[in-house]
C-alpha positions as CSV (number, residue, x, y, z in Angstrom):
1,M,243.6,22.4,193.4
2,F,240.6,22.5,195.8
3,Q,237.0,23.5,195.2
4,L,235.1,24.2,198.4
5,D,231.5,25.2,198.3
6,L,230.5,27.0,201.5
7,K,226.8,26.6,200.5
8,S,227.0,22.8,200.1
9,R,225.2,20.4,202.3
10,K,228.5,18.6,202.7
11,S,230.7,19.7,205.5
12,I,234.1,21.3,204.7
13,Y,235.7,18.2,206.2
14,E,233.9,16.0,203.7
15,Q,234.7,18.3,200.9
16,V,238.4,18.2,201.7
17,I,238.3,14.4,201.7
18,D,236.4,14.3,198.4
19,N,238.8,16.8,196.8
20,L,241.8,14.8,197.9
21,K,240.3,11.5,196.8
22,E,239.6,12.9,193.4
23,L,243.1,14.2,193.0
24,I,244.5,10.8,194.1
25,M,242.2,8.6,192.1
26,T,242.6,10.6,188.9
27,G,246.4,10.5,189.3
28,R,246.9,14.2,189.7
29,L,248.5,13.3,193.0
30,A,250.9,10.5,192.3
31,Q,251.8,7.6,194.5
32,G,254.4,8.6,197.0
33,E,253.8,12.3,196.5
34,K,253.9,14.3,199.6
35,L,250.8,16.2,200.6
36,P,251.0,19.7,202.0
37,S,251.4,19.9,205.7
38,V,248.2,20.4,207.7
39,R,249.2,24.0,208.4
40,E,250.1,24.7,204.7
41,L,246.9,23.2,203.4
42,S,244.7,24.9,206.0
43,K,246.3,28.2,205.1
44,T,245.9,27.7,201.4
45,I,242.2,26.7,201.5
46,T,241.5,29.0,204.5
47,V,240.0,26.3,206.8
48,N,240.7,25.4,210.4
49,P,243.8,23.2,210.7
50,N,241.8,20.7,212.8
51,T,239.5,20.2,209.8
52,V,242.5,19.3,207.6
53,Q,244.0,17.1,210.3
54,K,240.7,15.2,210.7
55,A,240.4,14.8,206.9
56,Y,244.0,13.5,206.7
57,R,243.3,11.0,209.5
58,E,240.2,9.7,207.7
59,L,242.0,9.4,204.4
60,E,244.7,7.4,206.2
61,R,242.1,5.2,207.8
62,Q,240.6,4.5,204.3
63,G,244.0,3.8,202.8
64,Y,244.4,6.8,200.5
65,V,247.4,8.2,202.3
66,Y,250.0,7.2,204.8
67,T,251.9,9.2,207.3
68,T,255.6,8.9,208.3
69,S,256.3,10.5,211.6
70,G,258.4,13.6,211.4
71,V,258.4,13.5,207.6
72,G,254.8,14.0,206.3
73,T,251.7,12.5,204.7
74,F,252.0,10.8,201.3
75,V,249.8,9.4,198.6
76,A,249.3,5.6,198.9
77,D,249.2,3.2,196.0
78,R,245.9,3.6,194.2
79,N,245.8,-0.1,193.4
80,E,245.7,-0.9,197.1
81,I,242.7,1.2,197.9
82,R,239.5,-0.7,198.6
83,A,236.1,0.9,198.7
84,D,234.5,1.5,202.0
85,A,231.5,-0.9,202.2
86,R,229.1,1.8,203.5
87,E,230.1,4.4,201.0
88,L,229.9,1.9,198.2
89,E,226.3,1.0,199.1
90,E,225.4,4.7,199.3
91,A,227.0,5.3,195.9
92,K,225.1,2.4,194.4
93,A,221.8,3.7,195.8
94,A,222.5,7.2,194.4
95,F,223.3,5.6,191.0
96,D,220.1,3.6,191.1
97,E,218.1,6.7,192.0
98,A,219.7,8.6,189.1
99,F,219.1,5.7,186.7
100,R,215.4,5.5,187.8
101,E,215.1,9.2,187.2
102,F,216.0,8.6,183.5
103,L,213.3,6.0,183.3
104,F,210.8,8.3,185.0
105,L,211.6,11.0,182.4
106,G,210.3,8.6,179.7
107,L,213.6,7.2,178.4
108,S,213.8,3.6,177.6
109,Y,216.2,1.3,179.5
110,E,218.5,1.3,176.5
111,E,218.5,5.1,176.2
112,S,219.2,5.4,179.9
113,K,222.0,2.9,179.8
114,A,223.5,4.7,176.8
115,I,223.5,8.0,178.8
116,A,225.0,6.3,181.9
117,L,227.8,4.8,179.7
118,E,228.4,8.1,178.0
119,I,228.8,9.9,181.3
120,M,231.2,7.2,182.5
121,E,233.3,7.4,179.3
122,E,233.4,11.3,179.6
123,R,234.6,10.9,183.2
124,R,237.3,8.4,182.2
125,T,238.6,10.6,179.3
126,S,238.6,13.8,181.4
127,N,240.7,12.0,184.1
128,D,243.4,10.7,181.7
């Protein structure tokens, strides 16, 4: 379910968020599905419960999940999730940098575009 990389530059907290976002956005966690409790998930992935709680709070702030007091945390409707403006700009910059790298490798614009579209299509089909 989760892939945490202890050698990654990303904090464990960010990795927990990213893992949950991927599971939600690919549909592996369905709308309305209950997430494990903070205690359960922290035990499963062997991280501090405070880290999981912080991740759940951030996911709720971003609209990926919602919490019902005394019941639990649930997956929100994917169609209602809107990209965080700052994160969107960072993703666009990273995409631009990767695309420029293709060009710097000597590929034409059309070759670079074909590679980008191929990667996007592979991602789409692997998530279906």
